[in-house]
C-alpha positions as CSV (number, residue, x, y, z in Angstrom):
1,M,-1.1,-6.3,-17.8
2,W,-4.6,-8.1,-18.7
3,L,-4.0,-11.4,-16.8
4,R,-2.8,-9.6,-13.6
5,F,-6.0,-7.3,-13.8
6,V,-8.3,-10.4,-14.2
7,V,-6.7,-12.4,-11.8
8,S,-6.6,-9.7,-9.4
9,T,-10.4,-9.0,-10.0
10,V,-11.4,-12.9,-9.6
11,V,-9.5,-13.3,-6.4
12,G,-10.1,-9.8,-4.9
13,E,-13.9,-9.5,-5.9
14,G,-14.4,-13.3,-5.1
15,L,-13.3,-12.4,-1.5
16,N,-15.2,-9.3,-1.2
17,T,-18.5,-10.4,-2.6
18,L,-18.2,-13.8,-0.3
19,I,-17.6,-11.8,2.8
20,F,-20.1,-9.1,2.1
21,Y,-22.9,-11.2,0.9
22,G,-22.0,-13.7,4.0
23,I,-22.3,-10.9,6.3
24,A,-25.2,-8.7,4.9
25,L,-27.3,-11.6,3.8
26,Y,-26.6,-14.6,5.7
27,G,-29.8,-15.7,7.4
28,I,-32.2,-13.3,5.2
29,L,-31.8,-15.6,1.9
30,P,-31.9,-19.2,2.1
31,N,-28.6,-20.7,1.7
32,H,-29.1,-22.0,-1.8
33,L,-30.1,-18.6,-3.0
34,L,-27.3,-17.0,-1.0
35,L,-25.0,-19.0,-2.8
36,Q,-26.2,-18.4,-6.1
37,S,-26.2,-14.4,-5.5
38,I,-22.7,-14.9,-4.5
39,L,-21.6,-16.7,-7.5
40,L,-23.8,-14.5,-9.7
41,G,-22.2,-11.3,-8.0
42,W,-18.7,-12.6,-8.6
43,A,-19.3,-13.4,-12.2
44,I,-20.7,-10.1,-13.1
45,K,-17.7,-8.1,-11.5
46,T,-15.4,-10.5,-13.4
47,V,-17.3,-9.8,-16.5
48,V,-17.5,-6.0,-16.2
49,E,-13.6,-6.0,-15.5
50,I,-12.9,-8.0,-18.8
51,V,-15.2,-5.5,-20.8
52,M,-13.6,-2.5,-19.2
53,L,-9.9,-3.5,-20.1
54,P,-9.9,-1.5,-23.4
55,V,-10.9,1.4,-21.2
56,T,-8.2,0.6,-18.3
57,Y,-5.3,0.2,-20.7
58,P,-5.2,3.8,-21.7
59,I,-5.8,5.0,-18.2
60,V,-3.2,3.2,-16.8
61,R,-0.7,4.4,-19.6
62,F,-2.1,8.1,-18.7
63,L,-1.6,7.9,-15.0
64,K,1.7,6.4,-15.6
65,K,3.1,9.3,-18.0
66,V,1.6,11.7,-15.6
67,E,3.3,10.4,-12.7
68,G,6.7,10.0,-14.4
69,V,7.1,6.8,-12.2
70,D,7.2,3.3,-13.4
71,Y,9.1,1.4,-10.9
72,Y,6.4,-1.5,-10.4
73,D,7.5,-2.9,-13.6
74,Y,11.0,-2.8,-13.8
75,K,13.6,-4.2,-11.2
76,T,10.9,-4.9,-8.7
77,D,11.0,-8.3,-7.0
78,F,7.4,-9.5,-6.3
79,N,8.0,-12.4,-4.7
80,P,6.9,-12.3,-1.0
81,F,9.1,-15.5,0.2
82,T,12.5,-14.0,-0.6
83,T,14.8,-13.4,1.8
84,D,17.0,-10.9,-0.1
85,R,15.6,-7.7,0.1
86,V,16.7,-4.5,-2.0
87,N,16.1,-1.1,-0.3
């Protein structure tokens, strides 16, 4: 699960930071500073996710117990390219 959390953060926050900073700060900051800001923001968000993993695990465990549903982890095909869908 930790790998899924970290990879999703790297990809998601990378795109989020790139788009947000690109729209909000393009033309305001010099390009080299804009690039540095994007990379630093992306790195900080990723480090925060890694540091918060010990807190995230008990929260996920609690939510799964309260919901009583864990169908995401069992008998689920996450392959977006498969043609055989199970209803």
